[in-house]
C-alpha positions in Angstrom: -9.3 -5.3 -28.3 -6.2 -7.4 -27.6 -7.1 -11.1 -28.3 -4.1 -12.5 -26.4 -5.8 -12.2 -23.1 -5.8 -15.1 -20.7 -9.0 -17.1 -20.3 -9.8 -15.9 -16.8 -9.0 -12.2 -15.9 -9.4 -10.4 -12.6 -11.0 -7.0 -13.3 -9.3 -4.5 -11.0 -11.3 -1.3 -10.8 -13.1 1.1 -8.5 -16.7 0.2 -8.1 -17.6 3.8 -9.1 -16.4 2.9 -12.6 -19.2 0.3 -13.1 -20.3 1.7 -16.4 -16.7 1.4 -17.8 -16.5 -2.1 -16.4 -19.7 -3.2 -18.2 -18.3 -1.7 -21.4 -15.1 -3.6 -21.0 -16.9 -6.8 -20.3 -19.1 -6.4 -23.4 -15.9 -5.9 -25.5 -14.0 -8.9 -24.3 -13.4 -11.8 -26.7 -15.8 -14.7 -26.2 -13.2 -17.0 -24.7 -12.3 -14.6 -21.9 -14.0 -14.9 -18.6 -13.9 -11.8 -16.3 -13.9 -12.0 -12.5 -15.5 -9.0 -10.9 -14.7 -9.3 -7.2 -17.6 -8.3 -4.8 -17.2 -6.1 -1.8 -15.4 -8.0 0.9 -17.1 -8.8 4.2 -14.2 -10.2 6.2 -14.5 -11.4 9.8 -12.9 -9.4 12.6 -9.9 -11.8 12.9 -9.3 -12.0 9.1 -7.3 -9.7 6.8 -9.5 -8.1 4.2 -6.7 -8.7 1.6 -6.6 -12.5 2.0 -9.6 -13.4 -0.1 -8.7 -10.8 -2.6 -5.2 -12.2 -3.1 -6.7 -15.7 -3.4 -8.9 -14.5 -6.2 -6.0 -12.8 -8.1 -3.9 -16.0 -7.8 -6.9 -18.0 -9.1 -6.9 -16.1 -12.3 -4.6 -16.3 -15.3 -4.3 -12.6 -15.7 -5.5 -9.2 -14.5 -7.0 -6.1 -16.2 -6.8 -2.8 -14.3 -8.5 0.5 -15.2 -6.8 3.7 -16.0 -8.9 6.8 -15.5 -12.0 7.6 -13.5 -12.2 6.7 -9.8 -9.8 3.8 -10.4 -6.9 6.2 -10.7 -7.5 7.1 -7.1 -8.1 3.6 -5.7 -5.6 2.3 -3.1 -6.8 -1.2 -3.9 -6.3 -1.0 -7.7 -2.7 0.0 -7.1 -2.3 -3.0 -4.8 -4.0 -5.5 -7.1 -2.1 -4.4 -10.1 1.3 -4.8 -8.4 0.4 -8.1 -6.7 -0.5 -9.6 -10.1 2.8 -8.3 -11.6 4.7 -9.7 -8.6 3.0 -13.0 -9.0 4.1 -13.3 -12.7 0.5 -12.9 -14.1 0.0 -11.1 -17.4 -1.4 -7.7 -16.6 -3.3 -5.4 -19.0 -4.4 -1.7 -18.7 -7.8 -0.7 -19.9 -8.1 3.1 -20.6 -11.5 4.3 -19.7 -11.4 7.3 -22.0 -10.3 5.5 -25.2 -11.5 1.9 -24.4 -7.9 0.8 -25.4 -6.5 -2.3 -23.8 -2.7 -2.7 -23.7 -0.2 -4.9 -21.9 1.4 -3.5 -18.8 5.1 -4.6 -18.9 6.2 -2.6 -15.9 8.2 -4.2 -13.1 6.7 -4.5 -9.6 7.1 -1.7 -7.1 10.1 -1.3 -4.9 8.3 -1.6 -1.6 11.0 -0.1 0.6 9.9 1.0 4.1 11.7 1.9 7.4 10.1 1.2 10.7 10.5 4.0 13.3 9.1 3.1 16.7 9.7 3.1 20.5 10.9 0.0 22.2 7.8 -0.1 24.4 5.9 -1.0 21.3 8.4 -3.5 20.0 6.3 -6.7 20.2 3.3 -5.1 18.4 5.4 -3.4 15.7 7.4 -6.5 15.0 4.3 -8.5 14.4 2.9 -5.9 12.0 6.3 -5.6 10.1 6.4 -9.4 9.8 3.0 -9.3 8.1 4.1 -6.5 5.7 7.4 -8.3 4.9 6.5 -12.0 4.8 2.9 -11.8 3.6 2.8 -8.6 1.5 6.2 -8.3 -0.1 7.5 -5.1 1.7 11.3 -4.7 2.2 11.0 -3.5 5.8 14.1 -2.2 7.7 13.5 -3.1 11.3 16.3 -2.7 13.8 15.2 -5.9 15.6 16.2 -8.0 12.6 18.6 -5.7 10.6 21.1 -4.5 13.1 24.3 -6.6 13.0 25.7 -8.0 16.2 28.5 -5.8 17.6 28.0 -3.2 14.8 27.8 0.6 15.0 24.1 0.6 15.5 23.6 4.3 15.1 25.3 4.4 11.7 23.5 1.3 10.6 20.1 2.9 11.4 21.1 6.0 9.5 22.2 3.9 6.5 18.9 1.9 6.6 16.8 5.1 6.7 18.8 6.7 3.9 18.5 3.6 1.7 14.7 3.3 2.0 14.2 7.0 1.3 16.6 7.0 -1.6 14.7 4.1 -3.2 11.4 6.1 -3.0 10.2 4.4 0.0 8.5 5.6 3.3 9.2 5.8 6.9 6.4 4.2 9.0 6.3 6.2 12.2 4.5 3.7 14.6 3.0 6.3 16.9 2.0 6.1 20.5 2.4 8.2 23.7 5.8 6.5 24.2 6.9 7.2 20.7 5.8 10.9 21.1 8.3 11.2 24.0 11.2 9.6 22.1 14.0 11.9 21.2 15.4 9.1 18.8 12.1 9.0 16.8 12.1 12.8 16.7 15.6 12.5 15.2 14.5 10.0 12.6 11.5 12.1 11.6 13.7 15.2 11.3 16.1 13.3 9.0 13.2 12.1 6.8 11.7 15.6 6.5 15.0 17.4 5.9 15.2 19.7 2.8 11.7 19.0 1.4 8.5 21.0 1.5 6.1 18.1 2.0 7.6 15.6 4.6 4.4 13.6 4.4 5.7 12.4 1.0 8.2 10.4 3.0 6.6 9.7 6.4 3.3 7.9 7.2 2.2 7.8 10.8 0.6 4.6 12.0 -1.3 5.2 15.2 -1.0 2.4 17.7 -3.2 4.3 20.0 -4.9 7.7 20.1 -2.0 10.2 20.5 -1.4 13.7 19.2 0.8 14.0 16.1 3.7 16.4 15.9 2.6 19.9 15.0 4.6 19.8 11.7 2.4 17.1 10.3 -1.0 18.5 11.4 -1.1 20.8 8.3 -1.3 17.9 5.9 -4.5 16.3 4.7 -3.6 12.6 5.2 -0.8 12.3 7.7 -1.8 9.0 9.4 -3.4 5.6 9.4 -5.2 4.3 12.4 -4.0 0.8 13.5 -5.9 0.3 16.8 -9.3 -1.4 16.5 -12.5 0.3 17.5 -16.3 -0.1 17.3 -16.1 0.6 13.5 -13.4 -1.8 12.5 -11.0 -4.3 14.1 -7.2 -4.1 14.2 -6.7 -6.7 11.4 -8.7 -4.6 9.0 -6.7 -1.5 10.1 -3.4 -3.2 9.3 -4.7 -3.9 5.8 -5.4 -0.1 5.6 -1.8 0.5 6.3 -0.7 -2.0 3.7 -2.8 -0.6 0.8 -2.0 3.0 1.8 1.7 2.2 1.5 1.2 0.5 -1.9 -0.6 3.6 -3.1 1.9 6.1 -1.8 4.8 4.3 -3.3 2.9 3.7 -6.6 2.0 7.4 -6.7 5.5 8.5 -6.1 7.0 6.2 -8.7 4.3 5.9 -11.4 1.7 8.7 -11.1 2.9 11.6 -8.9 0.2 13.9 -10.3 -2.7 11.8 -9.0 -4.4 12.6 -5.7 -6.0 9.7 -3.7 -9.4 9.7 -2.0 -9.3 9.0 1.7 -10.8 5.6 1.6 -9.3 2.2 2.4 -12.0 -0.4 2.3 -12.3 -2.7 -0.7 -15.9 -1.5 -1.2 -15.5 1.2 -3.7 
């Protein structure tokens, strides 16, 4: 066990790995205090990720699990990266070997391109501002990235190519208006060109119930719901989008062989 651990460490894991968590805690040096974050019960107007980030920032370091259900957790991918991005010492605990080692990787390149219809501009811009200003994404959004008097079509093509070349994703903000847009159809076709699994580049974010293009219906996880309903409010759904993007980019750049479980909530 590494004795250079900070005094207070956030334990990033899937709750299904509780046995491994208790084993880790029993092996920690006496001066190290672990923080096991409980399931979040956020109010409808609150982002689920806010108290989680506050807890990470309140610790001197973070330990995340490798193996088990934690390998498939959207939230573990987010917590690990957020700690690295905040300059915290980060350690990896291997469930299979009980080995603890420093993680010296750099934070993820959170490159995304926003594809949307102008009828949805106000709502999309608000969501993209949250992703960019609050959650560290490098979002290409025409409302802020097109130069005045420039060749806007070429700039959009360059912005899309840049985000994809960096291993990022297109967020297709989907609605009935978007479904009828020939320009969005063109952007999706460009993102899906010459690859077998276009969902490795495009994530649909449903602003309202609306049928997806037929091409994407054959994939298991083609979309994230953003509109609120009786189950969960819109703010919590936006957090779903945020952690899904963290996971997808993490999986593409760090662990392409892993397959995530279809769960977003920080409850397991």
